[in-house]
N, C-alpha and C positions, 0 to 999 in steps of 0.2 A: 047738159052738153057732155058728150062722151069724148074723152081725150085720146083714147087708144094708145097710151104710152108716150104721148107727145103733147106739146102745147102748140096750138095752131099759130103759125107765123113766127115761132121762136126756134131758130136753128140750134141754140145751146140751152140746155136745161141745167139749172143749179138746184141741188138738193142737199140736205143733211141726212146722213145715215147714222142713227144711234142704235146701240145694242148692248146686250148683256150676254155673258158666257158663263155657264155653270160647269166648272171643270170636273165635278163628280160624275155627271152623266153625259158630258160633252154636248149639252144643249146650247143652241145659239138662238137668240131672239133679237130681231132688228126691226126698226121702223124708219121708212123713208118719208121725209117731209120736204115738199117742194118749196124753194125760196123765190117765190114770185107772187106779185099781187094779181096776176092774171087768172089764177085759179083759187078755189075755195081752200081756206086753211084746214078744212075738214078732210081734204083728200090726203090720206096717209096710206102707204102701202106697208103691210105687216108681213114679216118673214119669220118662219120658224124652221129650224133645221138642226142638223147634227154635224159636228166637226169630226172628221176622220183624219188623224195625223199621218196615216200611211196611205193616202188616197192615190189618185192618178199619178203614175210614174214616180211614186214615193213622195209626192208633194202633198201638203195638207189640202183638204178639200171640204167645203161645206155644201151639203145637199139638203133640200127641204121643199117647203111649199110657201107661196106668197098669197096674200089676200087683199083685195081692194074692196072693202065692204061698201064704200060710197057708190061705186059704179057697178058692183055685183060681178066683178071679175076675179079670177084666181088661177093659179097654175103652179108649176114646179120650177125650181131654180137650182143652179149649181155654180159655185165659184171656187177657184183654186189659186194658190200662191204662185205667182210668176217670179222667176229669179232672173 
């Protein structure tokens, strides 16, 4: 079954996002694990990126790639600090 970023019939998705940060080279590695019995525990989204402390409008930003090896999907992502 292909979830396409959502769980059929579930308007709210809960997940845990765990990660590590290497301050020497600004590398960020994260893993998203969904908190539901409706999908396989093997469905994990892995993120790899870099932290730029002087990103968009002077706010820290993380940019990188994500990979869903279970479903064969991948792409780019970006997130920034909102104040």
